[in-house]
C-alpha positions as CSV (number, residue, x, y, z in Angstrom):
1,M,-47.8,136.9,134.3
2,R,-48.8,134.4,131.6
3,R,-47.8,130.8,131.3
4,L,-44.9,130.2,128.9
5,R,-45.9,128.6,125.6
6,A,-43.9,125.5,124.7
7,G,-43.5,123.5,121.6
8,I,-42.1,120.0,121.1
9,V,-40.3,118.4,118.2
10,G,-40.5,114.6,118.1
11,G,-42.0,112.4,120.7
12,G,-45.4,111.7,119.1
13,Q,-47.4,108.5,119.0
14,G,-45.4,105.5,119.8
15,A,-42.6,107.4,121.5
16,F,-42.3,107.2,125.2
17,I,-40.1,110.3,125.8
18,G,-42.5,112.9,124.3
19,A,-45.2,112.4,126.9
20,V,-42.5,112.5,129.7
21,H,-41.3,115.9,128.4
22,R,-44.8,117.3,128.0
23,I,-45.7,116.3,131.6
24,A,-42.5,117.8,132.9
25,A,-43.0,121.1,131.0
26,E,-46.5,121.4,132.4
27,L,-45.9,120.0,135.9
28,D,-45.5,123.3,137.7
29,N,-48.3,125.0,135.7
30,Q,-46.0,127.7,134.5
31,S,-45.9,126.5,130.9
32,R,-48.1,124.6,128.5
33,V,-47.3,122.8,125.3
34,V,-49.3,124.5,122.5
35,A,-47.5,123.4,119.3
36,G,-45.6,120.5,117.9
37,A,-43.9,118.8,115.0
38,L,-44.4,115.4,116.7
39,S,-43.3,113.1,113.9
40,S,-41.5,113.1,110.5
41,D,-44.7,111.4,109.2
42,P,-47.2,114.3,108.8
43,A,-50.3,112.0,109.5
44,R,-48.7,110.7,112.7
45,A,-47.7,114.2,113.7
46,H,-51.2,115.6,113.3
47,A,-52.8,112.7,115.0
48,S,-50.4,113.0,117.9
49,A,-51.1,116.8,118.2
50,Q,-54.8,116.1,118.1
51,A,-54.5,113.5,120.9
52,W,-52.6,116.0,123.0
53,H,-55.1,118.8,122.2
54,L,-52.4,121.1,120.9
55,E,-53.4,124.3,119.3
56,R,-51.0,124.0,116.3
57,S,-49.4,121.0,114.5
58,Y,-46.6,121.2,111.9
59,D,-45.4,118.8,109.3
60,S,-41.7,119.7,109.9
61,Y,-39.6,121.3,112.6
62,A,-38.3,123.8,110.0
63,A,-41.8,125.0,109.3
64,M,-42.6,125.1,113.0
65,A,-39.5,127.2,113.8
66,R,-40.2,129.6,111.0
67,E,-43.9,130.0,111.7
68,E,-43.7,130.1,115.5
69,A,-41.1,132.9,115.3
70,E,-43.4,135.0,113.2
71,R,-46.5,134.6,115.5
72,D,-47.4,137.2,118.1
73,D,-48.4,134.2,120.3
74,G,-45.6,131.9,119.2
75,I,-43.8,129.5,121.5
76,D,-41.3,130.8,124.0
77,F,-39.2,127.6,124.0
78,V,-39.1,124.3,122.2
79,I,-38.4,120.8,123.6
80,V,-36.2,118.7,121.4
81,A,-37.3,115.0,121.8
82,T,-36.0,113.6,118.6
83,P,-33.5,110.9,117.8
84,N,-30.0,112.1,118.8
85,N,-28.8,112.6,115.2
86,L,-31.4,115.3,114.8
87,H,-30.6,117.4,117.9
88,L,-28.2,119.7,116.0
89,P,-30.4,120.5,113.0
90,V,-33.5,121.0,115.2
91,A,-31.7,123.1,117.8
92,K,-30.1,125.2,115.0
93,A,-33.5,125.9,113.4
94,F,-35.0,127.2,116.6
95,L,-32.0,129.1,117.9
96,E,-31.7,130.8,114.5
97,A,-35.4,131.7,114.7
98,G,-34.8,133.3,118.1
99,I,-36.5,130.6,120.2
100,H,-35.0,129.1,123.4
101,V,-34.3,125.4,123.4
102,I,-34.5,122.5,125.9
103,C,-32.9,119.4,124.5
104,D,-33.2,115.8,125.7
105,K,-30.0,114.1,126.5
106,P,-27.5,113.4,125.1
107,L,-26.6,116.8,123.7
108,A,-25.7,115.4,120.3
109,A,-24.7,112.3,118.4
110,N,-21.0,113.2,118.4
111,L,-18.5,115.7,119.6
112,D,-18.5,117.8,116.4
113,D,-22.3,118.2,116.6
114,A,-22.0,119.1,120.3
115,R,-19.4,121.8,119.5
116,A,-21.6,123.1,116.7
117,I,-24.5,123.4,119.1
118,A,-22.3,125.2,121.7
119,A,-21.2,127.7,119.0
120,L,-24.8,128.3,117.9
121,V,-25.9,128.9,121.5
122,S,-23.0,131.2,122.2
123,G,-24.0,133.5,119.3
124,S,-27.8,133.3,119.7
125,G,-28.6,135.2,122.9
126,R,-31.0,132.4,123.7
127,L,-31.1,129.9,126.6
128,F,-30.3,126.3,126.0
129,G,-31.1,123.6,128.5
130,L,-30.1,119.9,128.5
131,T,-32.3,117.6,130.4
132,Q,-30.7,115.1,132.8
133,T,-32.5,112.7,135.1
């Protein structure tokens, strides 16, 4: 059995939570983070990916979802480590691309977004996890 391939959106340089999620994803040696869209600033995103020795770096989560879904060696799941107001659009992009999602808490910025995520998950056939500590 191979290790799962993970991606991460957000959490690049200057963000505490990204490193925490990366460590957690790799802790049991059953997955490894291979791709990321680590910042909305492309230069920071690529510098962060280089510092983490990731195989692939993306300028946007939309490009990452689209391109990873098309790859034979694409990610199995994505970790959403963005500001709360971006949880819905990021989760939507990856669920619609057929990629499982692990989302940092809280689920969403408001109840309407939370309901929208629930509806997306329900129709996606994909797993969605919400991290809690």
